[in-house]
Every structure is written in structure tokens, then in C-alpha cells.
C-alpha positions as CSV (number, residue, x, y, z in Angstrom):
1,M,19.5,-3.7,9.1
2,S,17.3,-0.7,9.9
3,A,17.7,1.6,12.9
4,L,15.4,4.1,14.5
5,V,17.1,7.0,16.2
6,T,15.3,9.8,17.9
7,A,17.0,13.1,18.0
8,L,16.0,15.5,20.8
9,A,16.5,19.1,21.4
10,R,13.5,19.9,23.5
11,L,11.4,18.2,26.2
12,D,8.3,16.6,24.6
13,Q,6.2,13.9,26.2
14,Q,5.8,11.9,23.0
15,A,9.5,12.0,22.3
16,I,10.4,11.1,25.9
17,M,8.1,8.0,25.5
18,G,10.1,6.9,22.5
19,V,13.4,7.2,24.4
20,A,12.0,5.5,27.4
21,G,11.3,2.5,25.1
22,Q,13.7,0.6,23.2
23,H,14.8,3.3,20.7
24,Q,18.3,4.9,20.5
25,A,18.4,8.6,21.1
26,I,20.6,11.5,20.5
27,I,20.4,14.7,22.7
28,V,22.3,17.5,21.3
29,S,24.5,19.7,23.7
30,N,22.3,22.7,23.1
31,A,19.1,21.0,24.1
32,Q,16.7,22.7,26.4
33,Q,17.8,22.7,29.9
34,E,14.6,20.8,30.9
35,L,15.7,17.9,28.7
36,L,19.3,17.9,30.0
37,D,18.0,17.9,33.5
38,W,15.6,14.9,32.7
39,L,18.5,13.1,31.3
40,L,20.6,13.4,34.4
41,Q,17.7,11.7,36.4
42,Q,17.6,8.7,34.0
43,K,19.5,5.5,34.4
44,Q,22.7,5.7,32.3
45,T,22.3,3.6,29.1
46,P,24.3,3.5,25.8
47,R,21.0,3.9,24.1
48,I,21.0,7.6,24.8
49,V,23.8,9.7,23.6
50,C,24.3,13.2,24.8
51,T,26.6,14.9,22.3
52,D,29.4,17.4,22.8
53,A,28.4,19.3,19.6
54,P,25.3,21.4,19.1
55,M,22.6,21.3,16.5
56,A,23.3,19.4,13.3
57,D,26.9,18.7,14.2
58,G,25.4,17.0,17.4
59,I,23.3,14.8,15.2
60,I,26.2,13.7,13.1
61,E,28.2,13.1,16.2
62,G,25.3,11.0,17.8
63,I,24.9,8.9,14.7
64,A,28.6,8.1,14.7
65,R,28.7,7.4,18.3
66,H,25.7,4.9,17.8
67,G,27.8,3.3,15.0
68,L,25.2,4.1,12.3
69,H,27.5,6.1,9.9
């Protein structure tokens, strides 16, 4: 089984298009405020995980929360 996960730390139109599709996404806690604001405007979905941890620790947390560890 393969999985595609997009990890986001900044607002980027191409990345947002991936998240808006069918991919799983991880948004780390220290992401740019614009991205966090965007996330609050989106429909809640288990595909998008906003982590408690920042940076690489947030990626590891997100992978675990998606069940991909």
C-alpha cells in the first residue's frame, strides 16, 4: 500500500491544490499564520492533520496520526 502525504508549513497555491484534492496532509504547528487561517476556513476532515508539535516533530506526529508509521 502506498500513501501520498503533503506536509505544509507555508501557504502555497500548488500545495493547497493537493490538499484540496484527495491527498492526506500534515500542517505543522509552526506553519505560517496564513496557512493556519486557511485551515480554519476549511471543512473539517480527517485527511488534514494539524499537529501540536512544530517542524520535523510535527511531521512525525502527523505521520503517526495518519496511521502511516
